[in-house]
C-alpha positions, 0 to 999 in steps of 0.5 A, a space after each residue: 499500500 502506498 504512503 498516501 493511501 495509508 495516511 488517508 485511511 488513517 485520517 478516515 479511521 481517526 473521524 470515524 472514531 471521533 464520531 463515535 466519541 461524541 456520540 458516546 460522550 452525548 450518551 453519557 450527557 457529558 455533552 448536552 443533547 439538543 432538546 426542543 424548547 417551550 414557546 410561551 406566549 403571555 397574551 392579554 387574554 390568552 396563555 399559549 404553550 408550544 413545543 416544536 421542532 423544526 428540520 428536513 422542511 417542516 415544523 414538527 408541533 410535539 405538544 401545544 395548549 392554550 387558556 384564557 387568563 384574567 389580568 387586574 383592571 389596571 390590566 397588570 399581569 399576575 405573576 403567580 397566576 400566570 405560573 399556576 396557568 403554565 403549570 396546570 397547561 404543562 401538566 396536560 402532557 405532551 410537554 417535555 422540555 424545560 427550557 423556555 423561549 418568552 414573549 414580551 409584547 405591548 406598547 413599551 416594546 419598541 423597535 428602531 431601524 438603523 442604517 449604519 456605516 459598512 463596519 465589521 461584524 464585532 463593531 456593530 454592537 457598539 455603534 448600535 449603543 452609541 446610536 440609541 444613546 443619542 435618542 433622548 427619549 431612551 433611558 438605556 440603564 432601564 432598558 434591555 436591547 438586542 439587534 439583528 443585522 437586516 440587511 448587510 449591503 444596501 444603497 444610501 446614495 453612493 455609499 453602502 451601508 448596514 441596516 440594523 434592527 433593534 428591539 428595545 424592551 423595558 427591563 421591568 418586562 424582561 424581569 418579570 417574564 424571568 420570574 414567571 418562568 421560574 415560578 413555573 419550574 421552568 428555565 428561561 434561555 432567551 425572551 424575544 419580541 413579537 415580530 422576530 418570533 414570528 419572522 422566524 416561522 415565516 422565514 425559515 420557509 421562504 427561499 433566500 434568493 425571493 427578492 419579494 417583501 412579505 408583510 407578517 401580521 401579527 393580530 393580537 388582542 390589544 395591538 398588532 405588529 406588521 413585520 416585513 421580511 424580504 427573502 429570509 431577513 426581517 427588514 422592518 417593523 410597524 406597530 398597529 394600534 388595533 386589536 382583536 379585543 376591541 371588535 370583541 368587546 363592541 359586539 359583546 356590548 351588543 349581543 348583552 343588551 336588554 338584560 344580556 348576560 355579560 359573560 355569556 355575551 362575550 363567548 357568543 361575540 367570539 363564536 359570531 367572528 369564528 363563525 360568520 364574521 363579517 356577514 354577507 347575508 346570514 345573521 346570528 342567533 344567541 340566547 333566543 335572539 336574532 342579530 341582522 347582518 346589517 346590525 352586525 356590520 354596523 357594529 364592526 364596520 368602524 373598527 374594521 375601517 380603523 384597521 384598514 387606516 392602520 394597515 394602509 399607514 403601515 405599508 405606506 410608512 414602510 416604503 417610504 422608509 426603506 424605498 421598497 415599491 411593492 409589497 408582495 402580499 400581507 399574510 395574517 396571523 394571531 388570533 385576531 386574524 381568525 375572523 371569517 371573511 376578513 381576507 376578502 375585506 382586507 384584500 378589496 381595501 387594501 389593493 394587495 393580496 391578502 392571505 392567511 397563515 396557513 400550515 401548508 404554506 409554512 409547512 407546520 405539522 400538527 398531530 394526525 387527526 387535526 382538521 385542516 380547519 382547526 389546524 389553520 386557525 391553530 398555526 395563525 393563534 399559535 404563531 408567535 409561540 411556534 416562532 419562539 420555539 424555533 427561535 431558542 436563543 440564537 438570534 435577538 435575545 432580550 434576557 437580562 444581562 445578568 442571566 446572559 452572563 450566567 449562561 456564558 459562564 456555564 457554558 464556557 465550564 461546560 464547554 472545558 469539561 466537554 473539550 478536556 474529556 473528547 481530547 483525552 479520548 481522542 488523544 488516546 485513539 490517536 496515539 494508538 493510531 500514530 503508533 500503528 502508522 509508525 510501525 508500518 512506515 518502520 517496516 516500509 523503511 527497512 524494505 526500502 533499506 535492503 532494496 537500496 543495498 541490493 542496488 549499491 553495486 550497480 550505483 558504484 558501476 554507474 558512478 565509475 561509467 560517468 566519470 570515463 564518459 566525463 573524461 571522454 567528453 573532455 577529450 573530445 572538447 579539446 580536440 574539436 576544430 579550432 580548439 586543439 590545445 596540446 597541453 590539454 589534450 595530452 592530459 585528456 589523453 593520460 586517462 587512456 593511456 594503459 598502465 606501462 605506456 607513457 606518451 612522449 610527444 603528440 602532434 596535430 596534422 595541418 588540417 587538425 584531422 589526425 594526432 600523431 602520438 609518440 611514446 614508450 612502453 615500459 616491459 613488465 608482466 605484459 608485452 609491449 605488443 599487449 599493452 600497445 593493443 589495449 592502447 589503441 582499443 582504448 582510443 578506438 572506443 573513446 568516441 574521439 578517434 575513427 581508426 588508429 594506425 601503428 607506425 612503429 613499434 621498436 624495441 629499445 633494450 630490455 625493458 622498453 620499446 618505443 612507438 609511433 601511431 596516428 589516431 584520426 580524429 572523429 570530428 
């Protein structure tokens, strides 16, 4: 196996082991498992709880419950009563989470749209804080605030800007929400305002490349909010000074005239809105009395006209503030949206497409057996709580600062513990894997060393041949035409002269095509003829000579013999 393939296998094995370690630590609860969050919407008339989870392109409602809540005449929330109501709803079953995301709403919850210079993300919070300090109407020491970047690249003339949406709530509201959650035995992890919660439900279902603007209306009991979503970005919020309660109260007053029971009249008013709504032909009967369409419309019309004015002002203000020319559609949610024929009425008056938020469009799935009409009403009524459950604590969070600090401290301690245990396990596994890798590499090195030992004789032979080749090339260099140099030529020829022979003189022909060599052979173990034969053969095999002719070979005494030869150059 090649070393790169081996390393790839080891890395893959490490990743598999790491995943197994994380799974093991999660099972031991060393690493916390992600659990659903309980979304709690404490409204002015109803208390709503939702536990949902998102994933695989849909929102699955695991459990939900709702009940009416009564406030004091001053419309103050009774914290203990609300906490008891939450406990009662939780006892109905189906809820598993004890982590709570809570909603703050009402006229004291404010929103600001800021255009900031195109600055780095880590500098945005400081810039937002500076902008809020310039608003003399805000006492920041009494407020909780957080922000979300709506759009990162918009144009203000020729200048790039950041668009930031800021949520602001009184500390007394956020601290009260925390107290209620803890009285109910829950752990508050986040507090959000209604637009961010509702937009979360819609944002997850819209395509990010969708350039159309959708106005999402959360029509509550006492007031409403119009949130503008573009693609998946919440870009603007406008408060609506209208709510379902004023319509219910006016209808209840009509139904209770002439000695009717006020409590029964309030319940009948809700039934009238749900079943008859804005009547066209049919009237409404209750308590043995019948009310004509004209009577009902006469009571509803002034209030609905005010709603139309509020919607129109909000749409116009949005277009003026942002420069967006068109709102694609208005989508109604919240308890006040469940008034029959309201969509048709608003569509005719607003000159824009109006639709009801539906489970199909939002891909919200309730328990099997839930009727379609009931699921639609539930989806709209529970929209803020649904969004809270999906938001968890990942976006705008108005939870008091001391709780944030405490959460960070706990998270840091848990993170250190998790990292320590995980690193120890991974280190042990990695050590085993590295030991195996080192052993394999050692074996491969030993094998390569043996192969090298076998190749060494061939390497030495090649090295010697390279030296001979270099000498012969040097000889050729010095005997080419116009570059003959006798001393250099003799030095080069000396490598070709065999042992026992000595070169006395060298001369080149006039045309530089041959060289004449004269010398002496010292007779030892070999004869003069044998030594000269080696010399001639060496010259011819050098590649520098075509042919070598021995002119004379004359013995001079017992130990020497003189020779004279001509070698034709290979040019």
